[in-house]
N, C-alpha and C positions, 0 to 999 in steps of 0.2 A: 476431353478428360483425360488428365494425367494418369499414366499408366504408372504401377508400381516399379517399374523396370529403369522409368525415369527419374526416378529419385536419387539416383547415383550422381547423374548429371547435375541435378540441382544442388547436392550436397557439395560437388565439386567447385561450383560458382560460388559458393561460400566460404571457401577455405582462406581468404585474406580477413574476410570480418570474423570468421571464427579466432583466427589468432591473435586478432586485437582483443577479442573477450578473452582471450585465455591471459593476456598480461594485465586487463583489468582483474581479474581473478587473483594471480599473484599479489599483485600489488594490495587489492582488500585483505586477503589470506595473511600478509605478514603484518598490514595495520592491526586488525584482531589478534594477531599472537602477540603483538608489542602491548596493546590495552591489558591483554589479561596478565602478561608479563610484568607491567609495570606496577600494578595495584599487588602482586606477591600473591596470586591465586596462587593456595593450598589445596591439596585435597579434605584436609579440616573443614575447610571453608563450606563444604556442602552439607555440614549437619545443620540441624533447623529445630526450632522451638516451638512451643503448642500456646495455647491460649491467645493473649493479647500479641503476643510475638516480640516483645522487649527482647533487646540484643541478640537478635538474631544475625549473625554474621553473614550467615547465605545470603540473605536479601541486602543487605549491606555492602557486598562485596560484590553482587550483581550489578547494583548500582553506580558501584564506581567503575566497573569493568564499561558499561553505558557511556557513563559521562568521558571517561577517558576516550572511548573510541569515537565519538561524536563531536569532540573537542571544547563539551560545554562544562560549564561550572556544577552541573548537578542534575542528578536525572531520577526519576520516579519510573520502576519497574516493578510492576506486580500481575500475579495470577489472578487478580480478581476484577481487575480491566477486561470487560467481558468483551470487547471487540476493539478496532480502531476506530469505529463511530465513536464509542465510549469513550475512546482515549481522548479522540476531538473534542467531543462535547464537554469533557471535564475539564480541558484547559478553557476553550471559549467561556464557559457559564465562571469558571475562576475567574478570569483575567475581566470580567463586566461585571457591571451593576445596572439598575436601572437609571433610566436617562442618557446611558454612553449608545454611541453610534458604532456597529462594525460593517468595515468595509471590504468584499472580496474583491481583487483584482486581478484574478485569475476567471473572472467569469461566474457562471452557475455552479455552485457545489455541487459533490454524489449525492445520488438520491435520497440517500438516508440522513442527510445534513437537513434537508428541506422542513421536517417536522421537528426538527431541535430549532433548528431557528425561527420558525413559525412561519413559514413562507407559503407552506399548505397544511391544509387540516388544523386540526386546535387539540394537539398531544397536550397533556398536561404538563406543566413544567416548560413549556417551550419558550424560547428567548424573548419574543413579542409578546408574549402576556404578562412577562416580567418589566416592561417598559424598555427593552432595550430596541434600539432600529439597527435595520440593515437593509444595505445598498451594495449594487455590484457593477463593476465596470465590465462592460460584455467585451468579449474578445473580436480581434479582427480577423477571419477567417482561419480561425484556429490559434491566432498569437495575440499573446500580449499587448496592450495599446501603451506602449511604453509613454508617448507623448502625452497621453493625457491623464497618467498618472498623478502627477503633482495637482492639477487643478480639479480633480474626483477626490484628492486625500487631502482633505483640509486639515488645519490645525485642531480643530475640537473635534478630530477623529479618536475614538477610544482605543481602537484595534484594528488591524490590517490581517485579513486573511487570505493563504494562496492554496491552491493545491497542486501537486506536483503530479500526480497520476491522470489518466484520461477520464476515469470515472465510468459513466457509461454516455459518454459524448462521442465524438467522431473526430477528435483532434488527436495528436499524439502527445504522451506526456513531455512536461515541460523538461529541459535539459538543467542542469546547475547554474551553467551560465545565464543561461535565460532567466532563470530566479535571481542572480544577482544584479543581471539588468534591471529587474522591476524592485529589488530593495534600494538600488541605486536611487532609480526614480522617485519611491516613494521618500527616500530620507533627502529630497529637495524642499518637501513640505512640511515633514512628518517626524517626530520624534520618539514616537511612543513603540508600543509593540507591536512585532511583526510576528505573526505565527504562522505555521506552516502543516498541511498534511502532508506526512512522507510516506502513506500506505504506497507499498507495491514498490518504493523506489531505491529503498537499500541495497549498497553495494552493486548498483548499476552502472556507476562510475567510480572513479578514484576519489573523489570528493564530496560530500557532503552539505547541506544547506546550509547548516551552523556553522559552516565554514566559511561562509562569502555574506554575512550579516543576518542571518533568521534569528531570533532572538529564543524562540522555543518552537519545536515540534513534538507529532504524536505520531505512532504508528502501532500495529499489531504483533503480537508475538505469534499469529498462527498465519503469517504473509513472510516475506524476504529473512527477516531475522532470526524466526525461531528456526529456521531450517529444517523444518519437518518433524523435530522432536519437541518443542514444545505443547506442552496441549492446551494451554489455555492463555491470553494475558495481553498486557499491551504496555507501550512504553511514552513517558514525555521525557524531553530533555531540553536543559536549555539554561538561562540565569539563575542562579540559588534562590534569588527573591522570587522568580517566577514558579519555582517547580513549590517551594513552599506554600504558596497561593494553592496551586494545583494539586498538593498532596491535603490540602486541609480541607477542598472540597472533597476528595474521594472518602478521606476518613471524619475528620472533626475539627473545626479551630482547636488550637491547644495540644492537639494530638499530632497532626499533619503523618512525617513519616515515621515515627517512632513507633506505630503499632502497624500490624500487621504481618499475618502468616504467609510463607513461603509455601509451605504443604508440603516440603519435600521436594520440589522442583526444581530448584537452582541447577542441581546438577544437567536435567535435560532443557534448561535454559539456556546454559552458558555453554553445552556441548552443541546445543544446536547453532547457537549464535558461532561458535568455530567452524562449523560446516557450512556456514550461511551463503559467504563468498561463492565456495565450488558449486551449491544447489544453483543461485540463481544466474552465475553465467552457464549452467545446463541449462534452466528456464530460457533464456533469453537463444540461445542458440536454438532451440526446439523452435520458438516462436518464429524465428527467420526462418525456419524450415518450412513451416506452417505458411507464411506469409511468401514466399517465394512460390510454392506450391500452387496458392491459391490466386497469387496476381497471373501467373502462367494460364488460369482459367477461364481470367478476365474479371475475377470479381475483385472490388474496391479492397484493399486494405490498408489499415491506421495501427502503427507506423508501416508505413513502405517498407519492403525490407531493405532497402538501402537509404532509409531514416536514421538519423541518431535515436538510438535508445537511453530514455530515464526511468523505465520500469519495465516490471514483466509483460505486462498486457497485450495481446493482440488481439485488436479488433476485425472481423472480417464481415462486411456486408452482404448477408446471404441472399437476402432480397423478397424470401416468401417466409412465413410462418410456417411451414412444413420442413423446408430446409432447414431453421433454426432449430426446431423439433429434434429433427432427424440427428443432425451435430450432435445435440446434447446427448441425445440416446446413446450416441456411437459411444462417445467419450466415457460416457456411465458404465458402457459394457467392456471397455477398455481398461477400466480400473481394476484395482487387485481387489478392492473392498466393495461389495454392495454392488458388483459387476450385473447380478440377475434383476436389480431394480430397475423399474421404469421412470424417468423423471416427466412429470406435466406441468406445465404453467400453473402458477397458484398463487393467490394474493399474498405475498410474501411482508412482513411485517417492515415498514419504512420506504415501502415502493410506491408509487401512483400506477406504474402500469402491471399487469402480472408479470412474473418472472420465471422462467424456466431456468433450471442450475442442473449441473451435472457436477457431484463433489463424491467421489467415492476411493476417497483417501483415509489414510491409519487415524486421523486426526478429522474429525467432522468441522467442517468449513475451511479445511486450511488452505489457503489459496496460494502456497509453496507447490502444494501437490497437483498432481493433473486435475485441473476441474475446468469447465465453461458454464458460463450464462449469460442471459441477455433479457432484456425487457421486451415483451412480445409486443412490439412496436416498430413500422416503418422506420429502416429499411430493413430491419432483422437483422442489426446486427448482434454477434455472439462475439462475447470477450472472453478470449483461450486465456490461461494462463497455468503455471506451474507445471508439476514434474520433477521428481527427486533424480531420474536420470534422463540423459538427453537418449538414450536408447527407447527408455518407455514412451517419451514423447514420439518418435519414431513408429513405433509399432501403432501407439493410437492415430496417428497420419494414414498407415495404411488400411487400418481398419474404417477409418471415416471416407478415404476415396473409395474404399470396397462399395461402402452403402450408398453414396451419390452415385456410384456407377449401376448400381442394381436399381434406384430409383429413374432414370435417365430413361 
C-alpha cells in the first residue's frame, strides 16, 4: 500500500509530463482568448431576451465563439441541451432518416447511446424502430482497425460515427492523430458525413477533431468546455448545413437557430469556456497522479501513467465490487457538496448494469468537477475524472488511500 509520504516522490516523477501539460494549457488558453477577441466579445453581449428569444445577441455571440474556437462554419450551443448524450442523439437523429445506415468505426459506443440506437431495450423513439440500421466495426486490442475501414464503410453508408473518449470501456481515449487516420481511411470509400462524440476530450490536446476532417461533433457544457461554471447545456459544431439540420431537430423545421433562450447563462458559459483549458490541465494532472499511484499498488490503469492523454477520464480496475463502492464513497466524502451523502449502486436510466456514482460538485453531474462512477460488473472499473483544482484531486487521493488502508 502506498503511504501518504510516498506521494511527493510520485509527483516528482511526473514533473516532465506535467510541464508538457502546462504547454498544452498555454496554447489552448491563447486559442480561447483569440476566439473571443475575433468575434469582438463585448460586455453588452451578455444581455438576453425573453419569450421566443428572437434577436438574442448573447446566444448568437456564444455560438460565434464556439465556431471560431473549433474552426467550424457554425455552432449550436444551447442550455436546453440536457447532456452530452442529448447533443449526440440530436445530431445523429437530425442526420439520418428511415432506410439509412449508421456505421461506428470505434467499436461499441458509450452505454447511454445503446437505447438511442436501439441496440438494447425498446425505448420510444430509438433509431432502429424508425428503420435506421446500425453496424459497428470492432476494435483490435483497443485500437481502431484502420485497414478494415474502407471495406466496412461502403458507399451506401449514410453516417459514420466515432467516439473519442473511453466511455465504460477498457481502452484509452483516441488521440486526434488516431482520429485523423480513421478519417483518412473512411475517405477512401466514403464521401458522406463523419460525426464525432467529443465528450471529455476538449482541450486535452492542441488540436480538435474538426481540424482534421470531422464534419460535425458534439459535447457537453458540464464537462470540459463548461469549466465548472456552466449550469447546463451542450454544443454541436460543424458544417453550416449540418448544424442547420441539428437546430431544426432541436426546435422545429423553419425555426432552427432563430429561437431559444439563453436564460441569462451566456456569461457563465463563456467565462467557463475561458477557464476550461486550465481546468482540463488540472484534471489531467490529477488523473496521472491517481494512475501512477494505483499502478504502484499493482492495479491496472487505463490510460497508464505514461500513455498519451486525449480525455480527462482515468479508469482503474478495482477488481471487487466492495473496492468500487468504497472508492466512490470516498470520493463523495472528499467533495465540497453533499460530502455527507452515501452513494449506492442503482438502476441509472440509460445503463444496462447498476451504476454507482460519486458527484459532490457545485453543478449536479458536472464531470469537470471531482467525480467517479462505474458499472457494477467485472473487473469493477472505476472511471475517475474531473477536479477544479489539482490540490483538491490530491486531497481526494489521500483520503482514498486511507480508506483502502483501513480495509486492508
